C-alpha positions in Angstrom: -240.9 -16.6 -174.5 -243.6 -17.9 -176.7 -245.1 -21.3 -176.3 -243.1 -22.7 -179.1 -239.8 -21.9 -180.6 -239.6 -18.6 -182.4 -238.3 -18.3 -186.0 -237.3 -14.8 -185.4 -233.7 -13.8 -185.7 -231.9 -12.8 -182.6 -228.5 -11.4 -182.0 -225.6 -13.9 -182.4 -224.0 -15.2 -179.2 -220.9 -13.5 -177.9 -217.6 -14.7 -179.2 -216.2 -17.5 -177.2 -213.3 -16.8 -174.9 -210.5 -19.3 -174.2 -210.9 -21.0 -170.8 -208.6 -19.8 -168.1 -205.2 -21.4 -168.0 -204.7 -24.2 -165.5 -208.2 -24.4 -164.1 -207.5 -27.4 -161.9 -204.6 -25.6 -160.3 -206.5 -22.3 -159.7 -209.5 -24.0 -158.3 -207.4 -26.2 -155.9 -205.6 -23.0 -154.6 -208.9 -21.3 -154.2 -210.6 -24.1 -152.4 -207.8 -24.5 -150.0 -208.2 -20.8 -149.1 -211.9 -21.2 -148.3 -213.1 -23.3 -145.3 -215.1 -26.3 -146.4 -218.7 -26.8 -145.2 -218.0 -30.4 -144.1 -215.2 -29.4 -141.7 -217.3 -26.8 -140.0 -218.6 -27.7 -136.5 -222.4 -27.7 -136.9 -223.1 -28.3 -133.2 -221.1 -25.1 -132.2 -222.9 -23.1 -134.9 -226.3 -24.4 -133.7 -225.5 -23.5 -130.1 -224.3 -20.0 -131.1 -227.4 -19.4 -133.1 -229.5 -20.2 -130.1 -227.5 -18.6 -127.3 -226.9 -15.3 -128.9 -230.6 -14.4 -129.2 -231.2 -15.8 -125.7 -228.6 -13.7 -124.1 -229.7 -10.6 -125.9 -233.3 -11.3 -124.8 -232.0 -11.8 -121.2 -230.3 -8.4 -121.5 -233.3 -6.7 -122.7 -235.4 -8.1 -119.8 -232.8 -7.0 -117.2 -232.8 -3.5 -118.6 -236.5 -3.4 -118.3 -236.5 -4.9 -114.8 -233.8 -2.6 -113.5 -235.4 0.6 -114.8 -238.9 -0.3 -113.6 -237.8 -1.5 -110.2 -234.6 0.5 -109.3 -234.9 3.4 -111.7 -235.4 7.1 -110.7 -238.8 7.9 -109.2 -239.7 10.1 -112.2 -239.3 7.1 -114.6 -241.0 4.6 -112.3 -244.0 6.9 -111.8 -244.6 6.9 -115.5 -243.7 3.3 -116.3 -246.8 1.8 -114.6 -247.2 -1.2 -116.9 -243.8 -3.0 -116.8 -245.5 -6.3 -117.9 -246.1 -4.5 -121.3 -242.5 -3.3 -121.5 -241.4 -7.0 -121.2 -243.9 -7.9 -124.0 -242.6 -5.1 -126.3 -238.9 -6.0 -125.7 -239.3 -9.7 -126.4 -241.5 -8.9 -129.4 -238.7 -6.8 -130.8 -235.6 -8.8 -129.9 -236.2 -12.5 -130.5 -233.8 -13.5 -133.3 -233.7 -10.0 -134.6 -230.7 -8.0 -136.1 -230.2 -4.3 -135.9 -232.2 -3.9 -139.0 -235.2 -5.8 -137.4 -234.9 -3.6 -134.4 -234.9 -0.4 -136.4 -237.9 -1.7 -138.3 -239.5 -2.7 -135.0 -238.9 0.7 -133.5 -240.7 2.5 -136.4 -243.5 -0.1 -136.1 -243.8 0.6 -132.3 -244.0 4.3 -133.0 -246.6 3.8 -135.6 -248.5 1.4 -133.2 -248.3 3.9 -130.4 -249.8 6.6 -132.6 -252.4 4.3 -133.8 -253.4 3.1 -130.2 -252.7 6.1 -128.0 -254.3 9.1 -129.9 -257.6 7.5 -130.7 -257.7 6.0 -127.2 -257.4 9.5 -125.7 -260.3 10.8 -127.6 -262.4 7.7 -126.8 -261.4 7.8 -123.1 -262.6 11.4 -122.9 -266.0 10.6 -124.1 -266.3 7.3 -122.2 -265.7 8.9 -118.9 -268.6 11.1 -119.5 -271.0 8.2 -119.3 -269.0 6.2 -116.8 -267.1 3.0 -117.5 -269.4 0.0 -117.0 -268.6 -3.4 -118.4 -270.8 -3.0 -121.4 -269.3 0.5 -122.4 -265.7 -0.9 -122.0 -266.4 -4.0 -124.1 -268.1 -1.8 -126.9 -265.2 0.6 -126.8 -262.6 -2.1 -127.1 -264.6 -3.6 -130.0 -264.6 -0.4 -132.0 -261.0 0.5 -131.3 -259.8 -3.0 -132.2 -261.8 -2.9 -135.5 -260.2 0.4 -136.4 -256.7 -0.7 -135.5 -256.9 -3.9 -137.5 -258.5 -2.2 -140.5 -255.9 0.4 -140.9 -252.9 0.1 -143.3 -250.1 -0.7 -143.7 -250.5 -4.2 -142.4 -247.7 -4.2 -140.0 -248.3 -7.0 -137.4 -245.9 -5.7 -134.8 -247.5 -2.2 -134.9 -250.9 -3.5 -134.6 -250.1 -5.9 -131.7 -248.7 -3.0 -129.8 -251.7 -0.8 -130.6 -254.1 -3.5 -129.6 -252.2 -4.2 -126.4 -252.2 -0.5 -125.5 -256.0 -0.4 -126.1 -256.4 -3.2 -123.7 -254.4 -1.6 -121.0 -256.1 1.8 -121.4 -259.6 0.5 -121.2 -259.5 -2.8 -119.4 -257.5 -1.7 -116.5 -259.9 1.0 -115.2 -261.1 -1.0 -112.5 -257.6 -1.4 -111.1 -256.7 2.3 -111.6 -259.4 4.3 -110.0 -256.9 7.0 -108.9 -256.6 7.8 -112.7 -260.3 8.0 -113.1 -260.7 10.5 -110.2 -258.2 12.9 -111.8 -260.9 14.5 -114.1 -261.9 13.9 -117.6 -259.2 15.7 -119.4 -256.3 14.8 -117.1 -257.4 11.2 -116.8 -257.7 10.8 -120.6 -254.1 11.9 -120.9 -252.2 10.5 -118.1 -253.2 6.9 -118.5 -252.3 6.7 -122.2 -249.1 8.6 -121.4 -248.2 5.9 -118.9 -248.9 3.1 -121.5 -246.8 5.0 -124.0 -243.9 5.4 -121.5 -244.0 1.6 -120.8 -243.8 1.0 -124.6 -240.9 3.3 -125.0 -239.0 1.5 -122.1 -239.5 -1.9 -124.1 -238.4 -0.4 -127.3 -235.3 1.3 -125.7 -234.3 -2.0 -123.9 -234.6 -4.0 -127.2 -232.3 -1.6 -129.1 -229.7 -1.5 -126.4 -229.7 -5.3 -126.2 -229.1 -5.6 -130.0 -226.2 -3.2 -130.0 -224.4 -4.2 -126.9 -221.6 -5.4 -126.9 -221.6 -5.2 -130.6 -224.4 -4.8 -133.1 -225.9 -7.8 -134.7 -226.1 -6.7 -138.4 -228.2 -8.2 -141.1 -225.5 -7.3 -143.5 -222.9 -9.5 -141.8 -225.4 -12.4 -141.5 -226.3 -12.3 -145.2 -222.6 -12.1 -146.1 -221.8 -15.1 -143.9 -224.8 -17.1 -145.2 -223.9 -16.4 -148.8 -220.3 -17.4 -148.2 -221.6 -20.7 -146.6 -223.9 -21.3 -149.5 -221.1 -21.0 -152.0 -219.0 -23.5 -150.1 -222.0 -25.8 -150.0 -222.6 -25.4 -153.7 -219.0 -26.4 -154.5 -219.4 -29.4 -152.2 -222.6 -30.4 -153.9 -221.1 -30.1 -157.4 -218.3 -32.4 -156.3 -220.7 -34.9 -154.8 -223.0 -34.9 -157.9 -220.0 -35.5 -160.2 -218.6 -38.1 -158.0 -222.1 -39.8 -158.0 -222.2 -39.7 -161.8 -218.7 -41.3 -161.9 -219.6 -43.9 -159.2 -218.4 -47.5 -159.6 -221.8 -49.1 -158.8 -225.4 -48.2 -158.0 -224.8 -48.5 -154.2 -222.1 -45.9 -154.2 -224.3 -43.7 -156.5 -227.1 -44.0 -154.0 -224.9 -42.8 -151.2 -223.9 -39.7 -153.2 -227.5 -39.0 -154.2 -228.5 -39.1 -150.5 -225.7 -36.7 -149.6 -226.6 -34.4 -152.5 -230.2 -34.2 -151.1 -229.0 -33.4 -147.6 -227.0 -30.5 -149.2 -230.1 -29.4 -151.1 -232.3 -29.3 -148.1 -229.6 -27.2 -146.2 -229.2 -24.9 -149.2 -233.0 -24.3 -149.3 -232.8 -23.2 -145.7 -229.9 -20.9 -146.4 -231.7 -19.3 -149.3 -234.7 -18.7 -147.1 -232.6 -17.2 -144.3 -230.8 -15.0 -146.9 -234.1 -13.7 -148.3 -235.6 -13.0 -144.8 -232.5 -11.0 -143.6 -232.0 -9.2 -147.0 -235.3 -7.5 -146.4 -233.9 -5.9 -143.4 -230.7 -4.7 -144.9 -232.1 -1.5 -146.1 -233.1 -0.5 -142.5 -229.3 -0.7 -141.7 -228.2 1.1 -144.9 -230.4 4.2 -144.5 -229.4 5.5 -141.0 -225.7 4.3 -140.9 -224.7 4.4 -144.5 -223.7 0.8 -144.5 -223.1 -1.0 -147.9 -223.2 -4.5 -149.0 -219.7 -6.2 -149.0 -217.8 -6.0 -152.2 -217.8 -9.1 -154.4 -214.5 -10.9 -153.5 -213.0 -14.2 -154.2 -215.9 -16.0 -152.6 -218.6 -14.2 -154.5 -220.5 -13.2 -151.4 -221.7 -10.0 -153.0 -224.1 -11.9 -155.2 -227.7 -11.2 -154.9 -230.3 -13.9 -153.7 -231.5 -14.1 -157.4 -227.9 -14.9 -158.3 -227.7 -17.7 -155.8 -231.0 -19.0 -157.1 -229.6 -19.2 -160.5 -226.9 -21.6 -159.0 -229.5 -23.6 -157.1 -231.7 -24.5 -160.1 -228.9 -26.2 -162.2 -227.8 -28.1 -159.1 -231.4 -29.3 -158.7 -231.4 -30.3 -162.3 -228.1 -32.3 -161.8 -229.7 -34.1 -158.8 -232.8 -34.9 -160.9 -230.6 -36.4 -163.8 -228.7 -38.4 -161.3 -231.7 -39.8 -159.4 -233.5 -40.7 -162.7 -231.0 -43.2 -163.7 -231.5 -46.9 -163.0 -227.9 -47.8 -163.5 -224.5 -46.2 -163.2 -224.5 -43.6 -166.1 -220.9 -43.4 -166.9 -220.8 -47.3 -167.3 -223.3 -47.2 -170.1 -220.7 -46.8 -172.9 -217.0 -47.4 -173.6 -215.6 -43.9 -173.3 -215.6 -43.8 -169.5 -212.2 -42.3 -168.9 -212.8 -39.5 -171.5 -216.1 -38.5 -169.8 -214.7 -38.6 -166.3 -211.7 -36.2 -167.3 -214.1 -33.8 -169.0 -216.4 -33.9 -166.2 -213.5 -33.0 -163.9 -212.6 -30.1 -166.1 -216.2 -28.8 -166.0 -216.4 -29.1 -162.3 -213.2 -27.2 -161.8 -214.4 -24.4 -164.1 -217.7 -24.1 -162.2 -216.1 -24.0 -158.8 -213.7 -21.4 -160.0 -216.5 -19.3 -161.4 -218.3 -19.6 -158.0 -215.3 -18.5 -156.1 -214.3 -15.6 -158.5 -217.5 -14.6 -160.4 -216.1 -11.3 -161.5 -212.8 -12.8 -162.7 -214.4 -15.4 -164.9 -216.1 -14.7 -168.1 -218.7 -16.7 -169.9 -216.9 -20.1 -170.3 -217.4 -22.8 -173.0 -217.6 -26.5 -172.9 -214.3 -28.4 -173.5 -213.4 -28.4 -177.2 -210.9 -31.3 -177.2 -211.3 -34.2 -179.6 -212.2 -36.6 -176.7 -215.1 -34.5 -175.6 -216.4 -34.3 -179.2 -216.3 -38.1 -179.3 -218.1 -38.4 -175.9 -220.9 -36.2 -177.2 -221.2 -38.2 -180.5 -221.4 -41.5 -178.5 -224.0 -40.2 -176.1 -226.2 -39.0 -179.0 -226.1 -42.4 -180.6 -227.1 -44.1 -177.3 -230.8 -43.7 -176.6 -230.3 -44.6 -173.0 -228.1 -41.6 -172.2 -230.7 -38.6 -172.2 -230.0 -38.2 -168.3 -226.2 -37.8 -169.1 -226.8 -35.1 -171.7 -229.1 -33.4 -169.2 -226.6 -33.6 -166.6 -224.1 -31.8 -168.9 -226.9 -29.3 -169.9 -227.2 -28.3 -166.2 -223.4 -28.0 -165.8 -223.5 -25.8 -169.0 -226.1 -23.5 -167.3 -223.7 -23.0 -164.3 -220.9 -22.0 -166.8 -223.0 -19.9 -169.1 -225.7 -18.2 -166.9 -224.6 -15.0 -165.2 -224.6 -15.3 -161.4 -226.0 -11.9 -160.8 -229.7 -12.2 -162.0 -232.2 -14.9 -162.2 -233.8 -15.6 -165.6 -236.9 -13.6 -166.1 -240.1 -15.5 -165.8 -242.0 -16.1 -169.0 -245.4 -15.7 -167.4 -247.6 -12.8 -168.5 -250.3 -13.3 -165.8 -250.4 -12.2 -162.3 -250.8 -14.9 -159.7 -254.3 -14.9 -158.2 -254.6 -17.7 -155.9 -258.1 -18.7 -154.6 -257.0 -19.3 -151.1 -255.1 -17.3 -148.6 -251.6 -18.4 -148.0 -251.0 -19.4 -144.4 -248.3 -17.1 -143.1 -248.9 -14.4 -145.7 -250.7 -11.1 -145.3 -254.4 -11.4 -146.0 -254.5 -7.5 -146.0 -252.9 -7.7 -149.4 -255.8 -9.7 -150.8 -256.9 -6.7 -153.0 -256.1 -6.5 -156.7 -252.5 -5.7 -157.6 -251.4 -2.2 -158.5 -251.7 -1.4 -162.2 -248.4 -0.9 -163.9 -247.3 2.6 -164.8 -248.9 3.7 -168.0 -252.0 1.6 -167.7 -255.4 2.8 -167.1 -256.3 2.5 -163.4 -259.4 0.4 -162.6 -262.7 2.1 -161.9 -263.4 3.1 -158.4 -265.5 0.5 -156.6 -267.4 0.7 -153.2 -267.1 -3.1 -152.8 -265.2 -3.8 -149.6 -262.5 -6.5 -149.5 -264.0 -9.6 -147.9 -260.7 -10.8 -146.3 -259.9 -7.5 -144.7 -263.5 -7.4 -143.1 -263.1 -10.9 -141.8 -259.7 -10.2 -140.4 -260.9 -7.0 -138.6 -264.0 -8.8 -137.4 -262.1 -11.6 -136.1 -259.7 -9.4 -134.3 -262.3 -7.0 -132.7 -264.7 -9.8 -131.7 -262.1 -11.9 -130.1 -260.5 -8.9 -128.1 -264.1 -7.7 -127.0 -265.1 -11.2 -125.8 -261.8 -11.7 -124.0 -262.2 -8.4 -122.2 -265.8 -9.1 -121.4 -265.3 -12.5 -119.9 -262.1 -11.4 -118.2 -263.9 -8.6 -116.4 -266.7 -11.0 -115.3 -264.1 -13.4 -114.0 -261.8 -10.9 -112.2 -262.1 -7.2 -112.4 -258.6 -6.4 -111.2 -256.8 -8.8 -113.5 -259.2 -8.6 -116.5 -256.6 -7.2 -118.9 -254.6 -10.4 -118.9 -257.3 -12.2 -121.2 -257.3 -9.2 -123.6 -253.5 -9.0 -123.6 -253.3 -12.6 -124.6 -255.4 -11.9 -127.6 -253.7 -8.6 -128.5 -250.1 -9.9 -128.6 -251.0 -12.9 -130.6 -252.9 -11.1 -133.3 -252.3 -12.1 -136.9 -254.5 -11.2 -139.9 -253.8 -14.5 -141.7 -255.2 -17.9 -141.3 -253.3 -19.9 -138.7 -253.2 -23.3 -137.1 -255.7 -22.2 -134.4 -255.8 -25.3 -132.2 -252.0 -26.0 -132.6 -250.9 -22.5 -131.6 -253.4 -22.3 -128.7 -252.0 -25.6 -127.4 -248.5 -24.4 -127.8 -249.3 -21.1 -125.9 -251.2 -22.9 -123.2 -248.1 -25.3 -122.6 -245.7 -22.5 -122.6 -247.8 -20.4 -120.2 -248.0 -23.3 -117.8 -244.3 -24.1 -118.0 -243.3 -20.5 -117.4 -245.8 -19.9 -114.6 -244.6 -23.0 -112.6 -241.0 -21.9 -113.0 -241.9 -18.4 -112.0 -243.7 -19.6 -108.9 -240.7 -21.7 -107.7 -238.3 -18.7 -108.6 -240.4 -16.4 -106.5 -240.1 -18.5 -103.4 -236.3 -19.0 -104.0 -235.7 -15.2 -104.3 -238.7 -13.9 -102.3 -236.9 -11.0 -100.6 -234.1 -10.3 -103.1 -235.2 -8.9 -106.5 -231.6 -8.8 -107.7 -231.5 -12.7 -107.4 -234.6 -13.1 -109.5 -232.8 -11.9 -112.6 -230.2 -14.7 -112.2 -233.0 -17.2 -111.7 -234.6 -15.9 -115.0 -231.5 -16.5 -117.0 -231.6 -20.3 -117.3 -235.2 -20.2 -118.4 -234.5 -17.6 -121.1 -231.6 -19.6 -122.4 -233.7 -22.9 -122.2 -236.6 -21.3 -124.2 -234.1 -20.0 -126.8 -233.5 -23.7 -127.8 -237.3 -24.4 -127.4 -237.8 -21.9 -130.3 -236.5 -24.5 -132.7 -238.4 -27.5 -131.1 -241.6 -29.1 -132.4 -243.0 -29.5 -128.9 -243.1 -25.8 -128.1 -242.1 -23.7 -131.2 -241.8 -20.0 -131.1 -245.3 -19.5 -129.7 -244.8 -21.8 -126.7 -241.3 -20.4 -125.9 -242.4 -16.9 -125.9 -245.4 -17.6 -123.8 -243.2 -19.5 -121.3 -240.7 -16.6 -121.1 -243.3 -13.9 -120.6 -245.2 -16.0 -118.0 -242.0 -16.3 -115.9 -241.2 -12.5 -116.4 -244.6 -11.4 -115.1 -243.8 -13.3 -112.0 -240.1 -12.7 -111.5 -239.7 -9.4 -113.2 -242.3 -7.5 -111.2 -243.3 -6.9 -107.6 -246.3 -5.8 -105.6 -248.8 -8.2 -107.2 -249.7 -10.3 -104.2 -249.3 -14.0 -103.6 -247.4 -15.7 -106.5 -249.7 -18.8 -106.4 -252.8 -16.7 -106.4 -251.6 -14.5 -109.2 -250.6 -17.6 -111.2 -254.0 -19.2 -110.8 -255.8 -15.9 -111.8 -253.5 -15.4 -114.8 -253.9 -19.0 -116.1 -257.6 -18.6 -116.0 -257.4 -15.3 -117.8 -255.1 -16.8 -120.4 -257.4 -19.6 -120.9 -260.3 -17.2 -121.5 -258.2 -15.4 -124.1 -257.2 -18.4 -126.0 -260.6 -19.8 -125.9 -262.2 -16.5 -127.4 -259.6 -16.5 -130.2 -260.2 -20.1 -131.0 -264.0 -19.7 -130.9 -264.0 -16.6 -133.1 -261.6 -18.3 -135.6 -263.9 -21.2 -135.9 -267.0 -19.0 -136.3 -265.7 -16.6 -138.8 -263.4 -19.0 -140.8 -264.9 -22.4 -140.3 -263.2 -24.0 -143.4 -260.8 -26.6 -142.3 -257.3 -26.6 -143.5 -257.8 -30.1 -145.0 -260.5 -28.7 -147.2 -258.3 -25.8 -148.2 -255.6 -28.3 -149.1 -257.9 -30.2 -151.4 -259.0 -27.0 -153.1 -255.4 -25.8 -153.4 -254.6 -29.2 -155.0 -257.2 -28.6 -157.6 -256.0 -25.1 -158.2 -252.4 -26.2 -158.5 -253.5 -28.8 -161.1 -255.3 -26.1 -163.0 -252.2 -23.9 -163.0 -250.1 -26.9 -164.1 -252.3 -27.6 -167.0 -252.2 -24.0 -168.1 -248.3 -24.0 -167.6 -247.9 -27.0 -169.8 -250.2 -25.8 -172.4 -248.5 -22.5 -172.9 -245.0 -23.6 -171.8 -244.8 -20.5 -169.6 -246.0 -19.4 -166.2 -243.4 -21.3 -164.1 -243.3 -18.6 -161.5 -247.1 -18.8 -161.0 -247.1 -22.5 -160.7 -244.2 -22.3 -158.2 -246.2 -20.0 -156.0 -249.3 -22.1 -156.2 -247.3 -25.2 -155.1 -245.9 -23.1 -152.2 -249.4 -22.3 -151.1 -250.3 -26.1 -151.2 -247.3 -26.9 -149.1 -248.4 -24.5 -146.3 -252.0 -25.8 -146.5 -250.8 -29.3 -146.1 -248.6 -28.3 -143.1 -251.6 -26.6 -141.4 -253.9 -29.5 -142.2 -251.4 -31.9 -140.7 -251.4 -29.9 -137.4 -255.1 -29.5 -136.8 -257.2 -32.0 -134.7 -259.4 -34.4 -136.5 -262.3 -34.1 -134.0 -265.3 -35.8 -135.6 -264.0 -35.4 -139.1 -262.1 -37.9 -141.4 -258.4 -37.8 -140.6 -256.2 -35.9 -143.0 -253.9 -38.3 -144.9 -250.8 -36.3 -145.0 -248.6 -38.9 -146.8 -250.7 -38.8 -149.9 -250.8 -35.1 -150.1 -247.1 -34.8 -149.4 -246.4 -37.2 -152.3 -248.6 -35.2 -154.7 -246.8 -32.1 -153.5 -243.3 -33.6 -154.2 -244.5 -34.5 -157.8 -245.7 -31.1 -158.3 -242.6 -29.5 -156.9 -240.5 -31.6 -159.2 -242.7 -30.7 -162.3 -242.2 -27.0 -161.4 -238.4 -27.4 -161.6 -238.7 -29.3 -164.9 -240.8 -26.7 -166.5 -237.9 -24.2 -165.7 -235.5 -26.4 -167.5 -237.9 -26.8 -170.5 -238.0 -23.0 -170.8 -234.2 -22.8 -170.6 -233.8 -25.4 -173.3 -236.3 -23.6 -175.7 -234.5 -20.3 -175.1 -231.1 -21.7 -175.7 -232.2 -23.3 -179.0 -233.6 -19.9 -180.2 -230.3 -18.2 -179.3 -228.0 -20.9 -180.6 -229.6 -21.4 -183.9 -229.0 -17.9 -185.0 -226.4 -17.8 -187.8 -227.1 -21.5 -188.8 -228.6 -22.4 -192.1 -232.3 -21.4 -191.9 -233.6 -24.5 -193.7 -232.0 -26.7 -191.2 -233.1 -24.8 -188.2 -236.7 -24.5 -189.4 -236.9 -28.2 -190.0 -235.4 -29.0 -186.5 -237.9 -26.6 -184.9 -240.8 -28.1 -186.7 -239.8 -31.5 -185.5 -239.4 -30.4 -181.8 -242.6 -28.3 -182.0 -244.5 -31.2 -183.3 -243.4 -33.5 -180.5 -244.1 -30.8 -177.9 -247.6 -30.2 -179.2 -248.4 -33.9 -179.2 -247.1 -34.2 -175.6 -249.1 -31.0 -174.5 -252.3 -32.3 -176.0 -252.2 -35.7 -174.1 -250.6 -34.3 -170.9 -253.2 -31.6 -170.5 -256.0 -34.0 -171.0 -254.7 -36.3 -168.4 -254.2 -33.4 -165.8 -257.7 -32.3 -166.6 -259.0 -35.6 -165.8 -257.0 -35.4 -162.3 -258.2 -31.9 -161.8 -262.0 -32.7 -162.1 -261.8 -35.9 -160.1 -260.0 -34.1 -157.2 -262.6 -31.5 -157.3 -265.4 -34.0 -156.9 -265.2 -33.9 -153.1 -265.0 -30.1 -153.0 -268.3 -29.4 -154.8 -266.7 -27.3 -157.4 -268.3 -26.5 -160.7 -267.2 -28.6 -163.7 -266.7 -27.5 -167.3 -269.1 -29.8 -169.2 -267.8 -28.6 -172.6 -264.5 -30.4 -172.5 -264.4 -33.7 -174.3 -263.9 -37.1 -172.6 -260.3 -38.6 -172.3 -260.2 -42.4 -172.3 -256.7 -43.1 -173.3 -254.8 -41.2 -170.6 -251.2 -41.0 -171.6 -251.2 -44.1 -173.7 -251.3 -42.1 -177.0 -247.8 -40.7 -176.5 -246.3 -44.1 -175.7 -243.6 -45.1 -173.3 -240.7 -42.9 -172.1 -238.4 -44.8 -174.5 -240.5 -43.6 -177.5 -240.3 -40.0 -176.3 -236.5 -40.3 -175.9 -236.4 -42.0 -179.3 -238.2 -39.0 -180.9 -235.7 -36.5 -179.6 -232.8 -38.8 -180.3 -233.8 -38.6 -183.9 -233.6 -34.8 -183.8 -230.2 -35.0 -182.1 -228.9 -37.3 -184.9 -230.2 -34.9 -187.5 -228.3 -32.1 -185.9 -225.1 -34.1 -185.7 -225.3 -35.4 -189.2 -226.8 -32.5 -191.2 -225.1 -29.7 -189.4 -222.0 -30.5 -191.2 -220.1 -27.2 -190.5 -216.4 -27.0 -189.7 -214.6 -25.0 -187.2 -214.5 -24.8 -183.4 -217.3 -22.2 -183.2 -219.7 -24.3 -185.2 -218.9 -27.4 -183.0 -219.8 -25.5 -179.9 -223.1 -24.3 -181.5 -223.8 -28.0 -182.5 -223.2 -29.2 -178.9 -225.2 -26.4 -177.3 -228.3 -27.3 -179.6 -227.8 -31.0 -178.9 -227.7 -30.5 -175.2 -230.8 -28.1 -175.3 -232.7 -30.6 -177.4 -231.8 -33.5 -175.1 -232.8 -31.6 -172.1 -236.3 -31.0 -173.5 -236.7 -34.6 -174.3 -235.5 -35.6 -171.0 -237.8 -33.1 -169.1 -240.9 -34.2 -171.1 -240.2 -37.8 -170.1 -239.8 -36.8 -166.5 -243.1 -34.9 -166.7 -244.8 -38.0 -167.9 -243.4 -40.1 -165.1 -244.5 -37.5 -162.6 -248.1 -37.4 -164.1 -248.5 -41.1 -164.0 -247.2 -40.9 -160.4 -249.8 -38.5 -159.6 -252.5 -40.5 -161.2 -251.6 -43.3 -158.9 -251.5 -41.0 -155.9 -254.9 -39.6 -156.6 -256.3 -43.0 -157.1 -254.9 -44.1 -153.8 -256.1 -41.1 -152.1 -259.8 -41.5 -153.3 -259.6 -45.2 -152.6 -258.5 -44.4 -149.0 -261.5 -42.1 -148.6 -263.8 -44.8 -150.2 -262.5 -48.1 -149.1 -265.6 -50.1 -150.1 -265.5 -49.1 -153.7 -263.2 -49.9 -156.7 -261.8 -46.6 -157.9 -261.2 -46.0 -161.5 -260.3 -42.5 -162.5 -261.5 -42.8 -166.1 -264.8 -44.1 -164.9 -265.3 -41.3 -162.4 -264.3 -38.8 -165.0 -266.8 -40.0 -167.5 -269.6 -40.0 -164.9 -268.8 -36.4 -164.1 -269.4 -35.8 -167.8 -272.8 -37.5 -167.6 -271.6 -40.3 -169.9 -270.8 -44.0 -169.3 -267.6 -45.7 -170.2 
């Protein structure tokens, strides 16, 4: 899609098909067959979502405990590290499905190969010079660097490999009998015992996930898609009811309800995306296939669901942008209400039966024609036309694919996205048919930092752990190994959660040990309440996933093993070793990556503004902007959780407001692109002189908007970069008028109303098909005008937000963005 409307001819739109007979009757029958979202018991659903993973986790732990304590002598002789079996099983189970378990199994196999084979070779040569503390520390450092450097960047595999490395090299002081077996036998038997303990954890996880019935990702995706369709139907009804509300109070209630549905829908889409990535692991070995598309449309892809989500967001934006009840703004209230009901029923019917419904058209009755004519003549009804435009997208757009992004550039964010894989920081693969880049000896900086961070933290943890307690030194290293991640993370927050979880689980384990001191079978019953409780803690803010896992493991190390001495003495020693491991991880993180998350959030804000300016200037690149804004959100979340210490506190509210404005502008850019695309398609077959005149008017208004909007965003971009010590482009001219050149929102709407009137008056074509084309063009033009007005409102809101942020950081000064911008240019106002 070019930055302006193309004059090239495109294929004519497909011939219109008559709407299905009796849509209201069909939709009512279909809705009655499907359970409504509001009638579902959310409390029961929440309890099931927490209890099911907890019970499967408990089953996996019981399997490990029974085999390691009461299993055959041959098995118990090789499973000498049951604590690591517990770690592996919990690492693989969690909230996993069968697809996750199969993927985790392959990761465990890869991690075992990655950790065991090099360890055998290293152990053979290390035994030749003895195993002093210095040698062990150096060996762990080298092994950890090799493991973290290798590809692919599978976190589970590398955590298992790092844990095996710690157990093989840091437990020599407590396993002298293995050392005395000779160099060859000793370098084989101990790694074999570690590998056997790993296999037990993997087997227990798989058995727990298939008993009594497998938890399939296919089923979960199907259920979540069905729930999303039901929720989308409810959202459409709520939005239409809000549009037809009697007063502003009722409309506000419907808007609030629609936002609640929107937040829940976003979570559902994220869950669907996460589980869909694991579906392929279930398809390959078992030959499972996606459910066939039925009456509820659950066979749609996630992109198809996303193509439903965007128009619903647009309808919500249109409804929230009105200052009064939209339907009361003109006299044809009943006509619009009846036609909106028809549109709502057609959309719901298409959602329920996507394969049975072809591309549907807008109502063609005389009353709807009068409604459109009245709306065009009223300059206050841009939001109403945009609301109809979004409903038209739901009718017209296919529900199987998402519209292709018009960006031609790859996303190259300057900061690492928290939660993403920093091993993937290398340049993207070159498309097939393109020349490959020249080979370079330059090493990727992020991989070096990630590998150094892992190896140095693990080596220091093992070193100080052995200095504190030779027999229990591996606990500090194991704490670092099982929490390894190559990305940036909230270091202090996660360390705090893990420390609290470790303390909670250890105290529970000590009490449980005295209750069931002489009866191991009773200990598994004592463990069950804690595992269920930590299943709920996973979703809490106080502990989160990191704290709940730490609590479960701490209790398991006490209640799931035996022959470790006094429970209190073991707990004190392990708490100290855990503190050593967490301290080493935090220290290394601060040394190698000292940049605070608040600084990254400020830099990412500048980068997002730059991408926004480029996106508006070219009217494309919406996907790139969306990804940049997503990175900003994660930076803000991390900055909000880090301690202030001696730094200036991070003002989360200001940044969240700026992020909300940017997120809304991303969605608006999507609708502008849809409007431009629809105009190019709908104008084909219309008289060329009329279409060229109309396109010139639209392009002129868009170019005027782009010139002023880009200048204003450039001002914000440079002012935001003032505190980040970023270089400035001194060749760009000074902007003193801000957005005043384009005028008020009413002037923008008036410009596009003129274009709409030209269409309605000059496109004097007869016949139903020409009427449909005329309405399509009017709705597309009005959507562009509405979206440009919304962009200006959000830019002005961002100007106020940036001003307030700088004023908060400089309370003793009078902040003026224009003055700051001019000073950055070396000029005075």
